[in-house]
N, C-alpha and C positions, 0 to 999 in steps of 0.2 A: 514387490509384494503381490502375493496371489491369495485371494480369498476362496474359501470352500464354497461350492454351490449351495444355494439356499432358496427356499420358496419365499414368495413375496410376504406371506403372512408371518413367517418366522424371522425374517431378516432383521438383524440388529436389535432384537427384542430387549437385550440387556445393555445396549450402548447408552452411555450417559448423554443426556440431552444438553446441548450447548445453548447458552442464552447470551447472545451478543449484547454488549453494553459499553459505550465509550462516551464520556462527557468531558474529556480533557486530553490534550496532546501529551501530557507528561505525568498523569496519574500512574501509580504503580501498575505495571503490566501484569495481567493474569493469564492471558492466552493469545496466541498469535498464529496466523496462517502463513506458511512459507512454501517455497518449492526449491529443493536442492537440485542443482543442474544434473541432468541425466543424458541419455543418448541423443536427445533432440539437439543438444548443444554441438555435438560433433557433426551434425548435418548442415551446419552453417559453413558455407564455402566462400572463397573470394568472388565467385560468380553470383551468388545469391544474397550476399551479406547486406547489400543496400536495400534490396526488396524486403529483407527481414529486419531492417532497422538497426543493423550493427555496423559500426565503423571498422571493426576488426574481427578476426576469428579467434575464439577463445579455446584454450586447451581444457577439455572436459574434466579430466582427472584433477588437475590443479584447482580449477574453479569449484569442483565439488568439495575438495578438502577445505578450501577457504570458507565455503558456505557452511560446512559442518562445524567449523570453529565459531561462526556466528551463532548457530543453533545452540552450541554448548554453552556459550556465554549467557544467552537468554535463559536457558534451562537452569543454570546455576543461580542467576539473580532472582528469577521467579520462584524457584525452589519447590516445585511440585510437578508430578508427572502430568503428561498431556498439556504442558505449557506450550509446546511447539507442535502444531498440526501441519501435516504435509498435504498440499492441495492434490497431489497425485493419488494419495491414499484415500482422501475423501471422495475423489471422483470414482475410483475403482469400487469403493463401497456403494456409491450411488448406482453404478452400472450393474450391480447384482439384480437390480429391479428392471424388469422389461420396460415399464413405463418410463423410467429415466433414460434408457437407451433410445427408445422411440422419440422422446421429447428432444433429446440432443440432436438426433439425426434430422428430424423434421425442422427444427430451428436452423440447423446448418443449411439445409436446402432452401429454406425460406429467406434467410438473412444474407447468405453468401451466394446469391444466384450467379454472380459473375464467374464463380468457380465451377459452375455447372454440376454441383454435387447431385442435383436431382436426376441426372442421367444415370447414376449408379446407386440410387437410393435403396433399391432392393438388395444389392450386394452389401451395403453398409448394415442393413437390418439383419443380415444373416451372420454378422460377426459376433463372436462370443464376447462376454464382458472384458476379458483380457485383451482380445484383439481390438475391440473398439477403444479401449483405454490406450493401447499402443498407438492407434491411429490418431486419437485426440492429441497426444503429446508429440508424436514424431511425424505424422502424416503417412506412415507406412502401414501396410496391411497385407494379409496373405494373397489377396487378389490385387494386382497392380491397378491403381487408380490414377487417372490423368490429373494434372494440375494440382497436386497436393504439395504441402510444404510443412516443415516442422514448426513447433511453437517454442523457440528458444527464449522468447521474452517472458515466458511463464514464471521465470524466477523473480520477476518484478511484480510480486503479488499485490503490492499496494494499489496498483492501477485497476485491479479486477473489481473492486467494490469499496465502499466506505461504510463504517458503522457510526451512526449518530444517535446517541441515547440507545434505545433498543431497536432501532430501525436499520435496515441494511439497504444501501443504495447500490444497485447493480449497474456496472458500467455499460456503456455502449462505445466501444473503441473507435477512435477516429481513423485508424489505419486498417486496411484489409489484413495486414500481417498479424494483427492482434484480435481480429473480430471473433475468431474461433475461441479465444480465451474468454471473451464475454459470454459466449454461449455456454461454455464449460462451467463457469462459476454460477451461472443461472441454474444450470442442471443440478449442481450440488445443493444450492439453497432450497430449491423446490422439491428435491427428492431424497436427499440423504436424511436418514432417520434421526441423526443427531440434531438436525435443525427443524424438527417438526413443530416446535413451539414458536419458531420465528417466521413461519411461512406467511402469516397474515400481516407481517410488518416488513415486507419487501417493497422497495420503491424502484420502479422501472421507468425507462425513458422511451419516448416514441421512436419509431425507426428513423435512423439518420440524424438524430439529435444526440450529439456526442458529449460524453462525460467520462473522465478517467480519475481514479482515486488519488493520484498524486497531486491533484489540484484542490483537494479539500483538507482543511485542518480544523479540528474541533478546539475552539478556544476555551469554552466552558459550556455549562448546561444551557446557556441562553444565546451563545454567539458562535457562529461558524464562519470560517474564512474560505473563500473559493477563488481560484485563479481562472480568469478568462484567457486561455492560452492557445497554443497551437493544437492541443488535443481536447480541450473542453470548450465547446462553442458557447456563444451567448445564449442560444436556445437551451443548452444544457444547464447553464447557470440559472436561467429563469425557471426551468422545470424543477430542478432540485430545490431552489428557494421556495417555490410555491408548495411543493410536497412537504418540506420541513415545517413551514408555517401551518399547514393544515393538519399534520399528523404528529408533530413533536412539540416540545416546550421551547424550541428555538424561537427567539424574538428578533434576532438581528443577524443579517448575513452581510459580511464585508466582502466586496468583490474587487480584486486587483486585476487591472488590465495589463497583460504582459505582451511583449513582442511575440509575434506568431512565427517563431523559428525554433529549430531543433536545440540550439544551445541552451534554451530555457523552456523546454517542452512542457514542464509542469511547474506549478508554484513552488513545490518542495525542492526543486533544483536550485532555487535561489533564496529560500527562506525556510527554516525549521526551528522549532522551540527546543531549547536545552533544559530550561527550568521554567517555572510559571511566569516569570517576568524577565526572561533572558532568551535571546534568539541568536542564531548564527545566520548571517545574511551575506549575499553578494551585493556590496554597496552600490554598484552602478545602477542596479535595477530597483533597489529597495529604499536606499537613503537619499538618492539624488533625483529620482523621478518626481514630477509634480502633477497633481490633479489626474492621476491614473487610478484613483480609488473612489468607489461609490458604495453607499451603504443602503441596504433595503431594511426597512423596519416593518414588523408585522402591524397591520392596521386593525381597526375595530373588528373587521371580519378577516379570517385567515387568508382567504383567496384574494384579498385586496391589500396592497402594501405600499408604503411610501418610500421615496428614495431621496438621498442627498449626496452631493459630491464633497469629498474631503481633500485637503491638499496632498496627503500622502499616507502611506501605511502607518508610520510612527504616530501621526496625529489620530488616526482611526483607533489604534490600539490603546493610546493614552485615554481616549474617551471611554473605552470599555473598562479599563482597570482603575481609572482615576489617578494613575501615576504613569510615568514613562516606562516603556519596556527598554531594557538595555540591549543594544544591538552589537554583537561581536562580529568582527569582519572576517569573512572567509578569505584566507590568504594574507591576513594581516594588513599592514599599512601600504605596502607597495602595490600599485595598480597591476603590474605584470604578474606578480604572485597571485593576486586576487583572480585574474583571468585563468591562470594555469590551474589553480586549485578548484575553482568553480567547474572547470572542465572535467576534473576527476572527482566531482561530487563532494567537495569540501563543505558545502552548505547543506548537504543532505544527511544530517545526523538523525539517529533514532534514539529517542529517550525511553529508557527502561523504567525509570521513575524520575521524579524531579531531581535534576542535577546529576543524573547518571546516564551517560550517552555513549553510543557506539559510532565510530567513524573510521575511515580508511587511514592507515598509518602514513601513507605517502604524502598526505596533506600536512606537511611539517609546520608551515606558517599558521595554519588554522589551529593546530594543537598548541603552538606557542601562545596564540591569542587566548585560548581556553586556560592555559596554565597561568597566564598573567591575570586572569579574572577568577582565580580561586579554585581551579580544578586540579586535582591530582591526576597526572597522566600516567597510564600503565598499559603495557602491551597485553593482548588477550591471553597469550600463553602464560605469562606470569600471573595474571589474574586467576586463571583456571588452576594453576599449580598451588597458589598460596591462599586461595579464598577460604578453604576449609580450616586452615590453621589460623588465619588472621582475616576474618571477614570484615568488609568495610561496615561502618556504622551508619544507620539510617540518618540522613541529613548530610553525610559527606558528599562533596562534589567530586565526581570521578569521570574521566574521559578515557574510554577503553579503545586502544588502537587495534583494529583488525588488519590482517596482512593485506588482503584485497588486491594483490598485484595483478591477478588474472581477472577477478570479478570487476574491477574498476574499468576494464577495457570494454565492458558491456554498457557503460554510460548510465549507471544507476548505483546509488549508494545504499547504506543500511536501511534508511527509511523506505526507499523504493522496494527493497526485498522483504519487507515485513508488512503484513496487514493485521493490525491489532483487532482481535475479535472481542476481547474484554479487558477493560482496565478497572481498577477500583473506582467506586463511585464517590467522588469527593463532594461533600455537602456544601462546602464553601470554598470557592477557588482561591488559592493562596494559603489555605490552612490544611496542609497535607496530612497532619496528624489526625484530622477528623474525617473518618471515612465510614460509609455505610457497611462496607464489607472488609473485614479484617483479613490480613494475609495469613495463610496457613498451608 
């Protein structure tokens, strides 16, 4: 995408203003930010893949086609234009502003000093919007720069930020390979004219206090779930908790202590909601762990809060809802199948609305589990082909199979690849027919 040159005062004068809002993991989706894999994916090699957090090298063209299918399903279900926003296009729009380009470069030099970007800061500032955009995504520029690398993990937009109510929590990536993505998303929200109304509702973290969006799930308007994982530090948990208590209506934060290892790098790799009271989980870490959950409650003053330890996550969620949450097993009953399918993101579902989910088709046992629990299972191609002739009815439970043969090799599922910007505002959790905003 190439945008025409524009003066700062004229830029995006007629662009629709975007208003982030999320108060539920499963409320009907209205708008989402994604990144379809591009040239940066072909710059991952056997030599640099470990540094770039990849277990394998992906074939760009196939990964792109699979991702386009993901986008097509989302657009079909949501049913309106601009349902899917591309982070690359938002960044290029932002870079039309000189202030945005300077902010990106200065933060790059300040935050990633180990890469010595400050040594060629002047060269970066001379890049055009298109050239700087290419550099941000691929690490390439007209002037060869030392120690640059691509951003192939950008397709996992979930980790860049999180929306809670009308506030946006900007990530601070735990790994150097993803730190440029954190700078990139901050540039978008601070400078893109679409987000002008959200600029006073950004939550940022102190330097080196890490938080990534895959560790945050919005249970309802008063409760948020956060993983203390390999990628989100305890300092990140505490910082986000305090900010939510001070600036939003959140009254309770449930924290899950996870093993600090890559196989469960974020909470959403082992636990995601499919419906209001139904979740798909990796049993070994969610159903069998004991006393790895603590809950923060907002105190009389937002900056002070109380804590309690609970036996496990099922107990914590039952306390929230007043009834048990049904846990469906990623991989079904067999422990080996559970391990295999958690490895390929069987627990990383993305809910388009209550009971309508996307998942990788290769996780057969997980789909069997969904089918046995009332979901109609359909592949994405058939869904797209027949939806216009025979649309599903609101309230139907539907599990849509994405091909994902190539995408799954990147170790991130449909939830990892989607950052909901807006969902319908549910007045009462569990009553999906009652919403503040009607779909249209």
